C-alpha positions as CSV (number, residue, x, y, z in Angstrom):
1,M,17.9,67.8,100.5
2,L,16.3,65.0,98.6
3,R,16.3,61.6,100.4
4,K,17.6,58.7,98.4
5,K,14.8,56.2,97.5
6,K,15.1,53.0,99.6
7,Q,16.4,50.0,97.6
8,L,13.9,47.2,98.1
9,K,15.5,43.9,99.3
10,I,14.2,40.7,97.8
11,F,15.2,37.4,99.4
12,V,14.7,34.4,97.1
13,T,14.4,30.8,98.3
14,G,12.7,27.4,97.5
15,T,15.2,26.4,94.8
16,R,18.5,24.5,94.8
17,G,20.2,27.8,93.8
18,I,22.0,29.6,91.0
19,P,24.0,29.7,88.7
20,N,24.1,26.6,86.5
21,I,22.3,24.3,88.9
22,P,20.0,21.7,87.1
23,G,16.2,22.2,87.3
24,G,13.5,24.2,85.6
25,V,12.8,26.4,88.6
26,E,16.5,27.1,88.9
27,K,16.7,28.1,85.2
28,H,13.7,30.3,85.7
29,C,15.4,32.1,88.5
30,Q,18.7,32.3,86.8
31,D,17.3,34.2,83.9
32,L,14.8,36.3,85.9
33,Y,16.7,37.8,88.9
34,P,19.6,39.4,87.1
35,L,17.0,41.5,85.2
36,I,15.3,42.4,88.5
37,A,18.7,43.3,90.0
38,Q,19.3,45.6,87.0
39,Q,16.2,47.5,87.9
40,G,17.7,48.6,91.3
41,Y,16.4,45.8,93.5
42,Q,18.8,44.2,96.0
43,V,18.4,40.5,95.4
44,I,19.7,37.9,97.9
45,F,19.4,34.3,96.7
46,A,19.5,31.3,99.1
47,V,21.6,28.4,97.7
48,R,21.8,24.9,99.0
49,K,25.4,24.3,100.0
50,S,25.4,20.7,98.7
51,Y,24.9,22.0,95.1
52,V,27.7,24.6,95.2
53,K,30.9,23.5,93.5
54,K,32.8,26.7,94.1
55,K,32.1,29.4,96.7
56,I,31.1,32.7,95.2
57,S,29.4,35.6,97.1
58,F,28.0,37.5,94.1
59,W,26.8,36.6,90.7
60,K,25.4,39.2,88.2
61,N,24.7,41.7,91.1
62,I,22.9,39.0,93.1
63,Q,24.1,38.2,96.6
64,L,24.4,34.4,97.0
65,E,23.7,33.0,100.5
66,P,24.8,29.4,100.8
67,L,22.8,27.6,103.5
68,Y,22.6,24.0,104.9
69,S,20.3,21.4,103.4
70,P,20.2,17.7,104.4
71,P,21.3,15.1,101.8
72,Y,17.8,13.6,101.6
73,K,15.4,14.6,98.8
74,S,12.3,14.3,101.1
75,F,13.7,16.9,103.6
76,E,16.1,18.9,101.5
77,A,13.8,21.7,100.4
78,I,11.9,22.1,103.6
79,V,14.9,22.3,105.9
80,H,16.8,24.6,103.6
81,T,13.8,26.9,103.2
82,F,13.4,27.1,107.0
83,F,17.0,28.3,107.3
84,A,16.4,30.7,104.4
85,V,13.4,32.3,106.0
86,L,15.4,32.9,109.2
87,K,18.2,34.4,107.1
88,A,15.7,36.6,105.3
89,W,14.5,37.9,108.6
90,Q,18.1,38.6,109.7
91,H,18.7,40.5,106.5
92,H,15.5,42.5,107.2
93,A,14.2,41.6,103.7
94,D,11.3,43.6,102.4
95,I,9.9,40.5,100.5
96,V,10.6,36.8,100.7
97,H,9.9,35.2,97.3
98,I,9.4,31.4,97.8
99,H,9.4,29.2,94.7
100,A,7.6,25.9,94.3
101,V,4.8,24.3,96.4
102,G,6.9,22.2,98.8
103,P,8.7,25.2,100.3
104,G,5.3,26.9,100.6
105,L,5.0,25.0,103.9
106,L,7.2,27.8,105.4
107,V,4.9,30.7,104.3
108,P,3.1,30.8,107.7
109,F,6.5,30.8,109.5
110,A,7.7,33.7,107.4
111,K,4.5,35.6,108.1
112,L,4.9,35.0,111.9
113,L,8.3,36.7,111.6
114,G,6.6,39.7,110.0
115,L,7.9,39.2,106.5
116,K,6.0,40.0,103.3
117,V,5.8,36.8,101.1
118,V,5.3,36.2,97.4
119,V,4.9,32.6,96.3
120,T,5.4,31.3,92.8
121,N,3.6,28.0,92.1
122,H,5.5,26.2,89.4
123,G,3.1,23.3,89.2
124,P,1.5,20.5,91.2
125,D,4.6,18.7,92.3
126,Y,2.5,16.2,94.2
127,H,1.6,14.5,90.9
128,R,5.2,13.5,90.3
129,Q,5.8,9.8,90.4
130,K,9.0,10.0,92.6
131,W,7.0,11.0,95.7
132,N,5.3,8.5,98.1
133,K,1.9,9.1,99.5
134,V,3.0,10.9,102.6
135,A,5.3,13.2,100.5
136,K,2.4,14.0,98.2
137,I,0.2,15.0,101.1
138,V,2.9,17.3,102.4
139,L,3.3,18.9,99.0
140,Q,-0.4,19.5,98.8
141,L,-0.3,21.1,102.2
142,G,2.5,23.3,100.9
143,E,0.4,24.4,98.0
144,F,-2.5,25.2,100.4
145,L,-0.4,27.1,102.9
146,G,1.2,29.1,100.1
147,A,-2.2,30.0,98.5
148,K,-3.8,30.7,101.9
149,F,-1.1,32.9,103.6
150,A,1.2,34.4,101.0
151,D,0.6,38.1,100.3
152,E,0.7,37.5,96.6
153,V,0.7,34.3,94.5
154,I,2.3,33.9,91.0
155,V,1.6,31.0,88.7
156,I,3.3,30.1,85.4
157,S,0.4,28.7,83.4
158,Q,-3.3,29.0,83.0
159,T,-3.7,25.4,84.2
160,I,-2.1,26.3,87.6
161,K,-4.1,29.5,87.8
162,D,-7.3,27.5,87.4
163,I,-6.2,25.1,90.2
164,I,-5.6,28.0,92.6
165,A,-8.9,29.6,91.7
166,A,-10.9,26.4,92.0
167,R,-9.4,25.0,95.2
168,Y,-8.5,28.1,97.2
169,K,-10.9,30.7,95.7
170,R,-7.9,33.0,95.2
171,E,-6.8,35.1,92.2
172,A,-3.2,34.6,91.1
173,H,-0.9,36.6,88.9
174,M,-0.1,34.6,85.7
175,I,3.5,35.2,84.7
176,Y,4.9,32.7,82.2
177,N,8.3,31.1,82.1
178,G,10.6,32.7,79.6
179,V,13.3,32.1,77.1
180,T,16.3,34.1,75.9
181,M,16.3,34.1,72.1
182,P,19.3,32.0,71.0
183,I,22.1,32.7,68.6
184,I,22.0,29.6,66.5
185,T,25.5,28.2,65.9
186,K,27.2,26.5,63.0
187,D,29.8,25.1,65.3
188,S,29.6,21.4,66.1
189,D,32.8,20.3,67.9
190,F,30.9,19.2,70.9
191,L,28.7,17.0,68.8
192,K,31.7,15.6,66.9
193,N,33.3,14.6,70.2
194,L,30.2,12.6,71.0
195,N,30.3,11.0,67.4
196,I,27.0,12.7,66.6
197,T,26.3,14.0,63.1
198,P,24.6,17.4,62.9
199,G,21.0,17.1,61.6
200,N,20.8,13.4,62.2
201,Y,19.7,13.1,65.8
202,L,16.6,13.6,68.0
203,V,17.1,15.4,71.3
204,A,15.5,15.3,74.8
205,V,16.5,17.6,77.6
206,A,15.2,16.6,81.1
207,R,16.1,15.4,84.5
208,F,16.2,11.6,85.1
209,V,13.0,11.4,87.1
210,P,10.0,9.2,86.3
211,E,7.6,12.1,85.5
212,K,9.7,13.1,82.5
213,G,9.0,9.8,80.8
214,L,12.5,9.3,79.3
215,D,12.2,5.5,79.7
216,L,9.1,5.7,77.5
217,L,11.1,7.6,74.9
218,V,13.9,5.1,75.0
219,K,11.4,2.2,74.4
220,A,9.7,4.0,71.6
221,F,13.0,4.9,69.9
222,Q,14.3,1.3,70.1
223,K,11.3,0.3,67.9
224,I,12.4,2.7,65.2
225,N,14.6,1.1,62.5
226,K,16.2,4.2,61.1
227,E,19.8,5.4,60.8
228,I,19.4,8.1,63.4
229,K,20.5,8.8,67.0
230,L,18.8,9.9,70.1
231,V,20.7,12.3,72.4
232,I,19.5,12.7,76.0
233,A,20.8,15.6,77.9
234,G,20.3,15.6,81.7
235,D,21.0,13.6,84.8
236,A,19.5,12.9,88.2
237,D,19.8,15.2,91.2
238,H,19.9,12.2,93.5
239,E,20.6,8.7,92.1
240,T,17.6,6.4,92.4
241,D,16.6,3.0,91.2
242,Y,14.8,4.8,88.3
243,S,17.8,6.9,87.3
244,R,20.2,3.9,87.4
245,H,17.8,1.8,85.4
246,L,17.3,4.6,82.8
247,K,21.1,5.0,82.4
248,K,21.5,1.3,81.9
249,M,18.8,1.3,79.2
250,I,20.5,4.2,77.4
251,D,24.0,2.8,77.7
252,Q,23.0,-0.6,76.3
253,D,21.9,1.0,73.0
254,K,24.7,2.3,70.7
255,R,22.2,4.7,69.0
256,I,21.4,6.6,72.2
257,V,23.9,9.1,73.7
258,R,23.6,10.7,77.1
259,T,25.6,13.9,77.7
260,G,24.9,14.5,81.4
261,Y,23.8,17.9,82.5
262,I,25.0,20.5,80.0
263,T,24.6,24.3,79.6
264,G,26.1,27.1,77.5
265,E,27.8,26.3,74.2
266,P,27.3,22.5,74.3
267,L,23.6,22.9,74.8
268,N,23.5,25.6,72.1
269,Q,25.1,23.2,69.6
270,L,22.7,20.4,70.6
271,F,19.6,22.5,70.0
272,S,21.1,24.2,66.9
273,H,21.6,21.0,64.9
274,A,18.8,18.7,66.2
275,R,16.2,17.3,63.9
276,L,13.4,16.9,66.5
277,F,13.0,17.8,70.2
278,I,10.9,15.4,72.3
279,L,9.5,15.8,75.8
280,P,7.3,12.8,76.9
281,S,6.5,14.2,80.4
282,Y,3.6,12.9,82.5
283,H,3.5,16.2,84.5
284,E,4.8,19.7,83.9
285,G,4.3,23.3,84.9
286,L,5.5,25.1,81.8
287,P,8.7,23.4,80.6
288,I,11.6,25.8,79.8
289,A,13.3,23.1,77.7
290,L,10.3,23.0,75.4
291,L,10.2,26.8,75.0
292,E,14.0,26.7,74.3
293,A,13.5,24.1,71.5
294,M,10.7,26.3,70.0
295,S,13.0,29.4,70.2
296,Y,15.4,27.4,67.9
297,G,12.6,26.8,65.5
298,L,12.8,23.0,66.0
299,H,10.0,20.6,65.3
300,V,8.8,19.5,68.7
301,L,6.9,16.4,69.8
302,V,5.4,16.4,73.3
303,S,2.8,14.5,75.4
304,N,-0.7,15.8,75.3
305,I,-0.8,17.0,79.0
306,D,-2.5,20.3,79.9
307,A,0.8,22.2,80.3
308,H,1.7,21.3,76.7
309,L,-1.7,21.9,75.3
310,E,-1.6,25.5,76.5
311,L,1.0,26.2,73.8
312,N,-1.5,25.4,71.0
313,L,0.9,23.2,69.1
314,P,-0.3,21.5,65.9
315,T,-1.7,18.0,66.2
316,K,1.4,16.4,64.6
317,S,3.4,17.7,67.6
318,L,1.4,15.8,70.2
319,F,1.2,12.2,71.2
320,K,-1.0,10.3,73.8
321,C,0.7,10.6,77.1
322,G,2.2,7.3,78.2
323,D,1.6,5.6,74.9
324,T,4.8,4.1,73.5
325,E,3.3,3.1,70.2
326,D,1.8,6.5,69.5
327,L,5.1,8.1,70.4
328,K,6.9,5.8,68.0
329,I,4.4,6.6,65.1
330,K,4.6,10.4,65.7
331,I,8.4,10.3,65.8
332,E,8.4,8.4,62.4
333,N,6.0,10.9,61.0
334,L,8.2,13.9,61.9
335,L,11.6,12.4,61.2
336,F,11.9,13.5,57.7
337,E,9.6,16.5,57.7
338,T,11.4,19.8,57.3
339,V,10.3,22.8,59.4
340,S,9.0,25.4,57.0
341,N,10.1,29.0,57.3
342,D,6.6,30.0,58.3
343,E,6.5,27.4,61.1
344,R,9.9,28.5,62.4
345,T,8.9,32.2,62.3
346,E,5.6,31.4,64.1
347,F,7.4,29.6,66.9
348,Q,10.0,32.3,67.3
349,Q,7.5,35.1,67.3
350,L,5.4,33.4,69.9
351,I,8.5,33.1,72.1
352,K,9.4,36.8,71.6
353,Q,5.9,38.1,72.4
354,K,4.7,35.8,75.1
355,Y,7.7,34.3,76.9
356,N,10.1,37.3,76.9
357,W,12.2,37.6,80.1
358,Q,12.2,41.4,80.0
359,T,8.4,41.4,80.1
360,I,8.4,38.7,82.8
361,A,10.8,40.8,85.0
362,Q,8.6,43.8,84.7
363,Q,5.5,41.7,85.6
364,T,7.3,40.3,88.6
365,I,8.4,43.7,89.8
366,A,4.7,44.9,89.5
367,V,3.8,42.1,91.9
368,Y,6.5,43.2,94.3
369,K,5.2,46.8,94.2
370,K,1.7,45.6,94.9
371,T,2.9,43.6,97.8
372,M,4.6,46.6,99.4
373,I,1.6,48.9,98.8
374,D,-0.8,46.4,100.5
375,R,1.0,46.7,103.8
């Protein structure tokens, strides 16, 4: 009698959770793990209780495991990951997949419990302006411990891969972020409710944190004397002086609209009818919002940081990071430039070929298989 092949159990942690919880890493996991579950893997996903609006046990064949996390941004990820690693051990998980450098602090603990560990480094979070000096040192330690002790390391961009190789003399698997190709809509009821005219607005999609540079965008936009609106979709995970100040800046200008955190059809309409997508970040891993904008065939304008330069965008789509005047000039240059069919096709083909979730899922599964072979 043939024995049934054992179903590998993957326990995922390091994020706020899924589904529909704000954040780039969260979006990455939300798109990736249903595809892995479809391939016959048992996926258990740790969710921070404070982000769960309604209790659900399963989502798209993924078991959700709500666990405690303290209501303080400095300790939230570490404490939650600690409980998640314990829960993974209780579940007898074959592999614990830890996302982001901060939770990487718990990799040695997971190894002490006898767990196999895969880490995905989504970028050097210690460069983010929101962290103080101590927090940045802790995040750097998390990156080190993840690179040093994890069985396998995944990175989402060449820039991050170079960091791991240079600092820790370790090879990492480069597996990009991905995008699901959209169905562009003609509907615009969400926009009309916000008094936004299709085709006559700029859009930015980002969390309200300093490293996203949204205050820079607001200042640059306020210098532009054109009959056009700016729509900013997003919010803060935890209210801070920065997020409160940013909201005040936005709300004082009638030409700027903030939607809050949106997904699904509202976000589809926002991307489908925008004239230009803007991302003025100071630091990124590989931003999914930018890839999404490109999948819609939009003109994009982004800061000239390494993560954005990897996409080989044309010069007109880049501005000097942190330079309000250069951002203003580049916006004005692109305002009335139509995206050609060739440009739109080129963007969309790039997304299909390089940032395809089906390919990314298979690449991730290959890492899991290697992890289990190297026992």
